[in-house]
ZAMARGU-4260 file (C-alpha; in steps of 0.2 Angstrom, whole numbers, plus 5000, padded with zeros to 4 digits):
<rodrens>
0) 4999/4999/5001 | 5007/5016/4996 | 5009/5029/5012 | 5002/5045/5007 | 4998/5057/5022
5) 4996/5076/5011 | 5001/5090/5022 | 4986/5101/5028 | 4986/5116/5016 | 4991/5134/5025
10) 4975/5140/5020 | 4969/5129/5035 | 4978/5139/5049 | 4962/5152/5052 | 4951/5136/5056
15) 4964/5130/5070 | 4965/5146/5078 | 4949/5146/5079 | 4945/5130/5084 | 4959/5131/5098
20) 4954/5148/5105 | 4936/5139/5104 | 4944/5122/5116 | 4951/5135/5128 | 4935/5146/5131
25) 4924/5131/5133 | 4935/5116/5140 | 4928/5111/5157 | 4938/5112/5174 | 4937/5094/5183
30) 4938/5090/5201 | 4941/5073/5192 | 4960/5069/5191 | 4965/5068/5175 | 4981/5054/5171
35) 4985/5045/5155 | 4974/5030/5155 | 4962/5034/5166 | 4949/5037/5154 | 4932/5039/5163
40) 4929/5052/5178 | 4925/5047/5196 | 4910/5058/5198 | 4894/5061/5191 | 4898/5079/5190
45) 4913/5078/5182 | 4902/5069/5169 | 4890/5082/5166 | 4904/5095/5162 | 4911/5084/5147
50) 4892/5082/5141 | 4891/5099/5141 | 4909/5102/5132 | 4905/5092/5120 | 4885/5098/5114
55) 4897/5114/5112 | 4908/5107/5103 | 4895/5100/5090 | 4884/5115/5091 | 4897/5125/5084
60) 4902/5114/5069 | 4914/5103/5075 | 4909/5085/5072 | 4919/5070/5070 | 4917/5060/5055
65) 4914/5043/5063 | 4898/5052/5070 | 4891/5056/5052 | 4884/5046/5038 | 4897/5058/5027
70) 4913/5060/5025 | 4919/5079/5031 | 4933/5088/5024 | 4948/5078/5028 | 4959/5089/5032
75) 4947/5099/5047 | 4944/5082/5052 | 4963/5080/5056 | 4965/5095/5063 | 4950/5090/5075
80) 4958/5076/5080 | 4973/5085/5085 | 4967/5098/5095 | 4953/5089/5103 | 4966/5075/5107
85) 4979/5088/5113 | 4966/5098/5125 | 4967/5083/5138 | 4950/5080/5141 | 4938/5069/5134
90) 4931/5075/5119 | 4921/5055/5115 | 4911/5051/5129 | 4912/5032/5130 | 4918/5019/5118
95) 4915/5026/5100 | 4918/5008/5093 | 4900/5006/5089 | 4899/5022/5078 | 4909/5011/5064
100) 4897/4997/5068 | 4882/5007/5064 | 4890/5015/5049 | 4894/5000/5041 | 4880/4987/5046
105) 4866/4997/5054 | 4850/5003/5044 | 4848/5020/5040 | 4837/5022/5053 | 4849/5018/5067
110) 4859/5029/5060 | 4849/5044/5062 | 4843/5039/5080 | 4861/5037/5087 | 4873/5046/5076
115) 4866/5065/5081 | 4865/5061/5104 | 4884/5053/5099 | 4891/5067/5093 | 4883/5079/5106
120) 4888/5068/5120 | 4871/5066/5126 | 4871/5047/5124 | 4888/5038/5131 | 4891/5022/5125
125) 4900/5005/5133 | 4907/4991/5124 | 4901/4974/5128 | 4912/4962/5121 | 4923/4952/5135
130) 4918/4940/5147 | 4928/4931/5162 | 4929/4915/5151 | 4931/4925/5133 | 4943/4940/5132
135) 4958/4931/5121 | 4945/4921/5112 | 4931/4931/5109 | 4921/4917/5100 | 4920/4907/5115
140) 4906/4920/5123 | 4894/4914/5131 | 4883/4927/5137 | 4863/4923/5126 | 4852/4930/5120
145) 4836/4920/5115 | 4821/4928/5103 | 4805/4928/5111 | 4792/4935/5100 | 4799/4952/5094
150) 4811/4954/5109 | 4826/4946/5113 | 4830/4940/5133 | 4848/4941/5136 | 4855/4932/5150
155) 4875/4932/5156 | 4890/4943/5161 | 4903/4955/5152 | 4919/4960/5158 | 4933/4977/5155
160) 4917/4986/5150 | 4925/5006/5151 | 4911/5019/5153 | 4900/5007/5157 | 4893/5015/5174
165) 4888/5033/5166 | 4884/5022/5147 | 4867/5024/5143 | 4868/5012/5129 | 4881/4999/5128
170) 4886/4988/5111 | 4883/4970/5114 | 4889/4954/5108 | 4876/4939/5111 | 4876/4922/5108
175) 4860/4919/5097 | 4863/4900/5092 | 4870/4885/5103 | 4885/4883/5091 | 4904/4883/5094
180) 4913/4898/5086 | 4909/4913/5077 | 4893/4908/5068 | 4880/4910/5082 | 4886/4928/5088
185) 4875/4943/5085 | 4876/4961/5090 | 4864/4972/5099 | 4861/4989/5103 | 4858/4988/5123
190) 4848/5003/5133 | 4858/5001/5149 | 4842/5008/5161 | 4835/4993/5155 | 4828/4981/5170
195) 4839/4969/5175 | 4855/4978/5170 | 4869/4977/5183 | 4885/4987/5181 | 4898/4985/5195
200) 4915/4994/5195 | 4931/4987/5197 | 4942/4995/5209 | 4961/4992/5199 | 4977/4993/5207
205) 4982/5009/5200 | 4965/5016/5213 | 4954/5020/5197 | 4939/5012/5191 | 4941/5013/5174
210) 4933/4995/5170 | 4916/4988/5175 | 4908/4971/5174 | 4891/4971/5169 | 4877/4956/5172
215) 4862/4952/5163 | 4847/4946/5171 | 4834/4941/5157 | 4836/4959/5149 | 4824/4960/5135
220) 4831/4971/5119 | 4820/4973/5102 | 4825/4966/5086 | 4824/4984/5080 | 4838/4983/5091
225) 4849/4970/5083 | 4861/4977/5071 | 4865/4969/5055 | 4860/4951/5052 | 4857/4937/5064
230) 4871/4926/5067 | 4884/4938/5058 | 4889/4948/5072 | 4907/4942/5072 | 4910/4952/5055
235) 4905/4967/5065 | 4918/4963/5079 | 4932/4961/5067 | 4928/4979/5059 | 4927/4985/5079
240) 4942/4976/5084 | 4952/4983/5070 | 4946/5000/5074 | 4952/4997/5091 | 4968/4992/5091
245) 4971/5009/5079 | 4965/5017/5094 | 4975/5008/5106 | 4993/5013/5098 | 4995/5030/5093
250) 5011/5040/5098 | 5009/5040/5117 | 5016/5027/5127 | 5002/5020/5137 | 4987/5015/5123
255) 4991/5030/5112 | 4991/5044/5125 | 5003/5051/5136 | 5021/5054/5136 | 5032/5047/5122
260) 5050/5040/5121 | 5053/5056/5116 | 5048/5064/5132 | 5058/5054/5141 | 5074/5057/5131
265) 5071/5076/5132 | 5068/5074/5153 | 5084/5064/5152 | 5094/5079/5141 | 5087/5094/5151
270) 5096/5085/5165 | 5111/5083/5159 | 5112/5070/5149 | 5117/5053/5152 | 5136/5045/5151
275) 5131/5028/5157 | 5133/5018/5141 | 5119/5006/5145 | 5105/5019/5151 | 5111/5027/5133
280) 5108/5011/5123 | 5092/5008/5131 | 5085/5025/5129 | 5092/5024/5112 | 5080/5008/5110
285) 5065/5017/5115 | 5069/5029/5100 | 5071/5017/5089 | 5055/5007/5094 | 5047/5025/5092
290) 5053/5028/5074 | 5047/5012/5069 | 5029/5013/5076 | 5028/5031/5070 | 5031/5022/5053
295) 5017/5011/5055 | 5005/5025/5061 | 5009/5034/5044 | 5003/5018/5035 | 4988/5019/5044
300) 4984/5035/5043 | 4987/5033/5025 | 4972/5020/5023 | 4961/5031/5033 | 4962/5044/5022
305) 4961/5035/5008 | 4944/5028/5016 | 4949/5009/5020 | 4946/5000/5035 | 4963/4994/5046
310) 4971/4980/5040 | 4981/4967/5048 | 4995/4981/5050 | 4984/4986/5065 | 4990/4971/5074
315) 5009/4973/5070 | 5005/4993/5077 | 4997/4987/5092 | 5009/4974/5096 | 5022/4982/5094
320) 5017/4998/5105 | 5010/4987/5121 | 5029/4982/5123 | 5035/4998/5120 | 5023/5006/5131
325) 5030/4994/5146 | 5048/4997/5140 | 5048/5017/5141 | 5038/5017/5159 | 5051/5004/5165
330) 5064/5016/5161 | 5056/5028/5169 | 5055/5021/5186 | 5071/5016/5183 | 5078/5034/5181
335) 5068/5037/5198 | 5083/5028/5208 | 5081/5022/5225 | 5063/5036/5226 | 5054/5022/5212
340) 5050/5013/5226 | 5037/5027/5230 | 5023/5026/5221 | 5023/5044/5216 | 5041/5046/5212
345) 5044/5052/5193 | 5060/5055/5183 | 5070/5070/5188 | 5055/5074/5198 | 5047/5077/5183
350) 5030/5085/5185 | 5020/5075/5175 | 5012/5060/5185 | 5008/5050/5174 | 5026/5043/5173
355) 5022/5034/5192 | 5006/5029/5187 | 5010/5022/5170 | 5021/5012/5177 | 5007/5002/5184
360) 4993/5004/5171 | 5006/4997/5158 | 5003/4979/5161 | 4984/4981/5155 | 4992/4987/5139
365) 4994/4967/5133 | 4977/4964/5136 | 4965/4975/5130 | 4961/4976/5113 | 4965/4961/5110
370) 4980/4952/5120 | 4998/4951/5113 | 4997/4933/5110 | 4981/4935/5098 | 4989/4949/5088
375) 5004/4938/5086 | 4992/4926/5080 | 4983/4938/5066 | 5002/4943/5060 | 5006/4924/5059
380) 4990/4920/5048 | 4985/4935/5039 | 5002/4942/5036 | 5014/4926/5036 | 5002/4915/5030
385) 5004/4901/5043 | 4992/4887/5045 | 4979/4894/5060 | 4982/4889/5078 | 4972/4872/5083
390) 4965/4872/5100 | 4973/4861/5113 | 4958/4851/5117 | 4952/4846/5098 | 4966/4848/5090
395) 4953/4860/5078 | 4958/4876/5071 | 4948/4892/5073 | 4941/4889/5055 | 4936/4872/5057
400) 4927/4876/5072 | 4917/4890/5067 | 4906/4877/5055
</rodrens>
């Protein structure tokens, strides 16, 4: 694939300046202690402030393409992503990946119903995919949806669902046919306020509650809320997971957010440099890893500019970025010296608290959006053309078990 990311013309400088001024004037002041990786506010008041901020953006005409059936100006979209990302507060509330599923597989009525309130911040969404026994192998999910009249009755459990404690709707995968593999999975839009939905936040070792477990006790979903065809939900999931892997592997060291390897190198440079040859080699390794990831990122951006969905390179990028994030945070901790044993220590007393938080959060990088092992299987099978991995118990490959 050609790697072409056209530069943004100078004629868009006024658009960027106007957007930047608007963000500065409307960005809310939150009580939530924002740390990279902490994607979910702790209190309802902050959630309402964020809803207002997103509403203001939408009313001013600053809407992302993901919440529209039509493609906007590509240069304006890139500027929007850059400036909103640099603002340091969420501009997409909840998990936005359902928007891609609705764009490709939803009905016109579903898009008309859900896109506008998503864009305005009125609807917060959570993704209901993973289960206690179906995370890496999502095709083994057990949450069931039984058709009764014109409704599906859902029973089961999901876990690792971000924003679920504040969500209005959920993007749910459930089994509608009792078969092994991907064949019997269907995608749904779930009203999180329905009777029978029980959300329980999970307290992590970082002290935050990014994730939740969600239980379904005979929750009813109208047939009209099915996304795509019955038993064909895996096609939607693959598109969603591909987009998620791209979103979780940006330039920052923590799922594409926060400080970079370059930031760490700059901190060392500002504090007198480094004469230790082993430390210099470690810093150089981080720089090389970051440069490789930057080039892969350009490739995925090129695909997006051309209107193409992410391919296997999304798995390459995520697999590399997961390890890279842990390398960056581990070296930052090492640069703290003996103070690194303290939870709030940062390299050379840098004011960014992300360094301390990131060391604890970084192990999650290899799980969210598909484990490192899953990414390597995808690379082996779809890029290198190796045979599908066989199940250790049945000896059958995934392709064989789905029929």
